[in-house]
C-alpha positions as CSV (number, residue, x, y, z in Angstrom):
1,M,192.4,98.1,-49.1
2,G,192.5,101.8,-48.9
3,T,191.4,102.4,-52.5
4,K,189.4,105.7,-53.3
5,I,185.6,105.0,-53.6
6,T,182.8,106.8,-55.1
7,Y,179.6,107.4,-53.0
8,A,177.2,109.1,-55.2
9,N,174.6,106.3,-54.9
10,I,175.0,105.6,-51.0
11,I,172.2,107.3,-49.1
12,N,172.5,108.6,-45.6
13,K,169.7,106.6,-44.1
14,P,170.2,107.6,-40.5
15,R,170.3,111.3,-41.2
16,R,166.9,110.7,-42.9
17,V,165.5,108.9,-39.9
18,M,166.8,111.7,-37.8
19,R,165.3,114.8,-39.8
20,N,161.8,112.5,-40.0
21,A,161.9,111.9,-36.1
22,F,162.6,115.9,-35.9
23,V,159.5,116.3,-38.0
24,L,157.4,113.9,-36.1
25,T,158.6,115.7,-32.7
26,A,157.4,119.0,-34.0
27,L,154.0,117.5,-35.2
28,M,153.4,115.9,-31.9
29,I,154.0,119.1,-30.0
30,G,151.6,120.6,-32.0
31,G,149.0,118.5,-31.6
32,A,149.6,118.6,-27.9
33,F,149.3,122.5,-28.1
34,I,146.4,122.5,-30.4
35,T,144.6,119.9,-27.9
36,G,145.3,122.0,-25.1
37,Y,143.9,125.4,-26.5
38,S,140.9,123.6,-28.2
39,N,137.4,123.3,-26.9
40,L,137.9,119.6,-25.9
41,D,136.7,119.0,-22.6
42,R,140.1,117.8,-20.6
43,M,138.1,115.3,-18.5
44,N,136.3,113.8,-21.4
45,G,139.7,112.7,-23.4
46,G,141.6,115.8,-23.4
47,F,144.1,115.1,-20.8
48,A,144.6,111.5,-22.6
49,L,145.3,112.9,-25.9
50,I,147.8,115.7,-24.4
51,F,149.4,112.8,-22.6
52,L,149.7,110.7,-25.7
53,F,150.9,113.6,-28.0
54,G,153.3,114.6,-25.2
55,F,154.7,110.8,-25.1
56,G,155.0,110.6,-28.8
57,A,157.0,113.7,-29.1
58,M,159.3,112.6,-26.3
59,V,159.8,109.0,-28.2
60,S,160.4,110.7,-31.5
61,F,162.6,113.5,-29.9
62,I,164.9,110.4,-28.3
63,T,165.1,108.7,-31.3
64,A,166.3,112.0,-33.3
65,L,169.0,112.4,-30.5
66,V,170.1,108.6,-31.2
67,Y,170.0,109.0,-34.9
68,I,172.4,112.0,-34.7
69,S,175.4,110.1,-33.7
70,R,174.4,107.3,-36.3
71,A,174.2,109.6,-39.1
72,K,178.0,111.1,-38.3
73,E,179.4,107.7,-38.0
74,F,177.6,106.7,-41.4
75,N,179.2,110.1,-42.7
76,I,182.5,109.2,-41.5
77,L,182.0,105.7,-42.9
78,I,180.9,106.5,-46.1
79,N,182.3,110.2,-46.9
80,Q,185.0,111.2,-44.9
81,M,187.3,108.3,-44.9
82,N,188.4,105.1,-47.1
83,P,186.7,102.0,-45.6
84,L,189.0,99.3,-44.7
85,A,187.4,97.6,-47.6
86,H,184.7,97.9,-50.4
87,W,183.2,94.7,-51.5
88,T,180.9,94.2,-54.3
89,Y,179.3,90.7,-55.3
90,T,177.8,88.8,-58.2
91,Q,174.7,87.6,-58.1
92,K,175.3,84.3,-57.2
93,E,177.5,85.4,-54.2
94,W,174.6,87.6,-52.9
95,D,172.0,84.8,-53.5
96,A,174.5,82.5,-51.5
97,F,175.0,85.1,-48.9
98,I,170.9,85.6,-48.3
99,V,170.4,82.0,-48.0
100,E,173.2,81.6,-45.6
101,S,172.4,84.5,-43.3
102,Q,168.5,83.5,-43.3
103,K,169.7,80.0,-42.0
104,E,171.9,81.8,-39.4
105,M,169.2,83.9,-38.1
106,I,166.5,81.1,-37.8
107,T,168.7,78.9,-35.8
108,V,169.7,81.9,-33.4
109,N,166.0,82.9,-33.2
110,K,164.8,79.3,-32.7
111,A,167.1,79.1,-29.7
112,T,166.3,82.6,-28.1
113,L,162.7,81.4,-28.7
114,L,163.0,78.3,-26.9
115,M,164.7,80.3,-24.2
116,L,161.8,82.7,-23.9
117,I,159.2,79.9,-23.8
118,V,161.0,78.3,-20.9
119,I,161.3,81.4,-19.0
120,S,157.5,82.3,-19.8
121,V,156.0,79.0,-19.0
122,I,157.8,79.3,-15.4
123,V,156.7,82.8,-14.8
124,C,153.0,81.6,-15.7
125,G,153.4,78.8,-13.5
126,I,154.6,80.9,-10.4
127,L,151.7,83.4,-11.1
128,L,149.2,80.7,-11.1
129,L,150.1,79.6,-7.7
130,I,150.2,82.9,-6.2
131,Y,147.2,84.5,-7.7
132,R,145.2,81.3,-8.7
133,D,143.9,83.6,-11.9
134,S,143.5,81.5,-15.4
135,L,144.0,85.0,-17.1
136,F,147.6,84.7,-16.5
137,I,147.8,81.7,-19.3
138,L,145.9,83.8,-21.8
139,I,148.6,86.7,-21.5
140,I,151.4,84.5,-21.2
141,G,150.1,82.6,-24.3
142,G,149.6,85.7,-26.1
143,L,153.0,87.0,-25.2
144,I,154.7,83.7,-26.8
145,L,152.5,83.9,-29.8
146,I,154.0,87.3,-30.5
147,L,157.4,86.2,-29.8
148,S,157.0,83.3,-32.1
149,T,155.7,85.6,-34.9
150,V,158.6,87.9,-34.7
151,A,160.8,84.9,-34.6
152,F,159.3,83.7,-37.9
153,L,159.0,86.9,-39.5
154,A,162.5,88.6,-39.0
155,P,164.8,86.4,-41.1
156,R,162.1,86.6,-44.0
157,I,162.1,90.5,-43.6
158,R,165.8,90.8,-43.5
159,S,166.1,88.6,-46.4
160,L,163.8,90.6,-48.5
161,M,165.7,93.9,-47.5
162,L,168.9,91.9,-48.9
163,R,167.4,91.2,-52.2
164,K,166.2,94.6,-52.7
165,G,169.6,96.5,-51.3
166,V,172.6,97.0,-53.3
167,H,174.9,94.3,-53.8
168,E,178.0,95.6,-52.0
169,A,179.4,96.2,-48.4
170,Y,181.5,98.9,-46.8
171,I,183.3,98.1,-43.9
172,G,184.9,100.6,-41.4
173,I,186.7,100.2,-37.9
174,D,183.6,101.2,-35.9
175,S,180.8,100.2,-38.4
176,A,179.6,98.4,-41.5
177,F,177.1,99.2,-44.8
178,V,175.8,96.1,-46.3
179,G,173.1,95.8,-48.7
180,G,171.8,99.0,-48.0
181,T,171.8,98.5,-44.1
182,F,173.8,100.6,-41.9
183,Q,175.3,99.0,-38.4
184,T,177.4,100.5,-35.8
185,W,179.0,98.8,-32.7
186,T,180.3,101.9,-31.1
187,Q,177.3,103.5,-29.6
188,L,174.6,103.4,-26.7
189,G,177.2,101.6,-24.6
190,A,178.1,99.1,-27.4
191,H,181.4,97.6,-27.5
192,L,183.1,95.1,-30.1
193,V,183.8,91.7,-28.7
194,A,185.2,89.7,-31.7
195,A,185.6,89.0,-35.2
196,S,186.1,86.1,-37.3
197,V,185.3,84.6,-40.8
198,Y,183.0,81.6,-41.2
199,T,183.9,79.3,-44.0
200,K,181.7,76.4,-43.3
201,S,178.9,78.0,-45.6
202,T,178.4,78.2,-49.3
203,I,180.1,81.6,-49.2
204,P,182.4,83.0,-46.3
205,I,181.3,85.4,-44.2
206,L,182.7,87.9,-42.1
207,H,181.2,87.9,-38.6
208,V,181.4,91.1,-36.3
209,V,180.3,90.3,-32.8
210,F,179.1,93.2,-30.6
211,E,177.4,93.9,-27.3
212,F,175.3,96.5,-26.0
213,P,173.4,97.2,-22.7
214,T,169.7,96.3,-22.5
215,L,167.1,96.8,-19.5
216,Q,167.9,93.1,-18.5
217,A,171.7,92.4,-19.4
218,M,174.1,92.7,-22.1
219,Q,172.7,91.5,-25.1
220,Q,175.1,90.2,-28.2
221,E,174.8,91.0,-32.1
222,I,176.3,89.7,-35.2
223,V,177.2,91.8,-38.0
224,R,177.2,89.0,-41.3
225,I,179.3,90.5,-44.0
226,P,179.8,88.2,-47.3
227,V,183.2,87.5,-48.3
228,P,183.6,87.8,-52.2
229,T,185.8,85.9,-54.3
230,G,189.7,86.5,-53.9
231,K,188.9,88.7,-50.9
232,M,189.7,86.1,-48.4
233,E,193.1,87.8,-47.7
234,E,191.6,91.1,-47.2
235,A,189.3,89.8,-44.8
236,K,191.6,88.2,-42.6
237,K,193.5,91.5,-42.4
238,I,190.3,93.0,-41.1
239,V,189.8,90.3,-38.7
240,E,193.1,91.2,-37.5
241,K,192.4,94.9,-37.1
242,L,188.8,94.2,-35.5
243,S,190.2,91.6,-33.1
244,K,192.9,94.0,-32.0
245,Q,190.2,96.6,-31.2
246,A,188.1,94.3,-29.1
247,G,191.4,93.5,-27.2
248,N,191.8,90.0,-28.5
249,L,195.1,88.7,-28.9
250,S,194.1,86.6,-31.8
251,P,190.8,86.3,-33.8
252,I,188.3,83.7,-32.9
């Protein structure tokens, strides 16, 4: 831990997203002004276009603001300090991690999807009893289909991204960079819950668990970081540091 690292091959993706969002905001605002000063009939689609451009500008601007702090956090992790650890992996270790990561995501997604399907069916039943309109069956059925598609594709897309990503990980006290993906557990109301090393798999995996608020309730997320051969003691020290940050007396 604490060894000097070179960062020439690391791209600050949050900063790239931030810049693109600001550019898109400017384009959307420009589109709204052009529409407003054009000869397009306001009552024949003009107002609708202005509204869409304005809404797009607002979403893009909020995205840019969110990613300003993420870009700074990334810069702190990668450029301004030595991470808690910098791990690299053999092809065999990385392939084992991809398999285990996909397996875990599928298990979690199945449980979440089942819960959402049960809730959706209950809501559909209540709406049918109140309004007696069969259209609700199609609406809820379509929603379940979309959720099922997302649950099916998400682990596979994640695995594809990991295969294309760099076979290395940087771990900081507030964030991590794993396989080309940056994740932080200190922004937008998020807070660290726990850290542990899962050993009942082909390759040990460091779990960093954090929660963040949503419109419905607090949602839990897990950052998975493979532990390469010979780095278990280092992983245990990281768990100890992160567990103290989370307020746990002992790591789970």
